[in-house]
C-alpha positions in Angstrom: 0.1 -0.3 -0.1 3.0 2.4 0.8 4.3 2.4 -2.6 0.4 3.0 -4.3 -0.2 5.5 -2.2 1.2 8.4 -3.6 -1.0 7.4 -6.8 -3.9 6.6 -4.8 -3.8 9.3 -2.5 -3.9 11.7 -5.7 -6.7 10.0 -7.6 -9.2 9.9 -4.5 -8.4 13.6 -3.8 -9.5 14.2 -7.3 -12.5 12.1 -7.3 -14.0 13.7 -3.8 -13.0 17.2 -5.1 -14.9 16.3 -8.0 -17.7 15.0 -6.5 -18.0 17.4 -3.8 -17.9 20.7 -5.9 -20.6 19.7 -8.3 -22.6 19.0 -5.0 -21.7 22.1 -3.4 -22.4 23.8 -6.9 -26.0 22.3 -7.1 -26.3 24.1 -3.6 -24.6 27.5 -4.5 -26.9 30.4 -4.2 -26.6 31.8 -7.6 -27.2 35.3 -6.9 -25.0 35.2 -3.7 -21.8 33.1 -4.9 -19.7 33.2 -8.3 -18.0 29.9 -6.9 -18.5 27.6 -3.7 -16.1 24.5 -4.0 -13.0 22.6 -2.9 -9.8 23.9 -4.3 -7.4 21.3 -2.9 -7.9 17.9 -1.3 -5.1 15.9 -0.1 -5.5 12.6 2.0 -1.6 13.0 3.1 1.3 11.3 2.5 0.7 8.4 5.4 -1.0 5.3 3.5 -4.0 3.3 4.9 -3.1 0.4 7.1 -5.0 -2.9 6.2 -5.3 -4.8 9.4 -7.6 -7.4 8.7 -8.8 -9.1 5.6 -11.9 -11.5 5.6 -13.5 -13.4 2.5 -17.2 -14.4 2.5 -19.5 -16.0 0.2 -23.4 -15.3 0.0 -26.0 -16.2 -2.2 -27.5 -13.0 -4.0 -31.2 -13.2 -5.1 -30.0 -10.9 -8.2 -28.1 -14.1 -9.3 -30.0 -16.0 -11.8 -28.0 -19.2 -11.6 -27.9 -19.1 -7.3 -24.1 -19.2 -7.3 -22.4 -17.8 -4.1 -20.7 -14.6 -5.0 -17.4 -13.8 -3.1 -17.0 -10.7 -1.0 -13.6 -9.6 0.4 -13.9 -7.1 3.5 -11.0 -4.9 4.6 -10.4 -3.6 8.1 -8.3 -0.3 7.4 -7.0 2.6 9.6 -6.4 5.4 8.5 -4.7 7.7 11.3 -3.0 10.5 9.0 -2.5 14.3 10.0 -2.7 16.1 6.6 -1.6 19.1 8.1 2.1 17.9 8.8 2.8 16.9 5.2 2.6 21.0 4.3 5.1 22.0 6.9 3.0 25.5 6.9 0.4 25.9 9.4 -0.8 29.0 7.5 -1.9 26.7 4.6 -5.2 25.1 4.6 -5.6 21.7 3.1 -9.1 22.3 2.4 -9.9 25.7 1.1 -12.6 27.6 -1.0 -13.2 30.9 -2.7 -16.2 33.1 -1.8 -16.6 35.6 -4.2 -19.6 38.1 -4.3 -22.0 39.5 -7.1 -19.7 42.9 -7.0 -16.0 41.2 -7.7 
């Protein structure tokens, strides 16, 4: 996981930003704000820790042939202080910009 984490963190951060910004945009009061969203999203540099893996099989009623479908369950710990990655306490990791109609 540690070797993959930089790419995982970047991809997940981009996806979170995209989904959150589309939701925030749908709630943005257009008469008051030009933009409401997230400009940065980081999961930090410390990867998830997988503490357990379980596999199970269950029969799905949606499955026509009645075959069991495998499921993998992961126990993970995400203990990351994102602010430590910046080494700059004045820089927020999640930030947005609010513009009034006059700007």
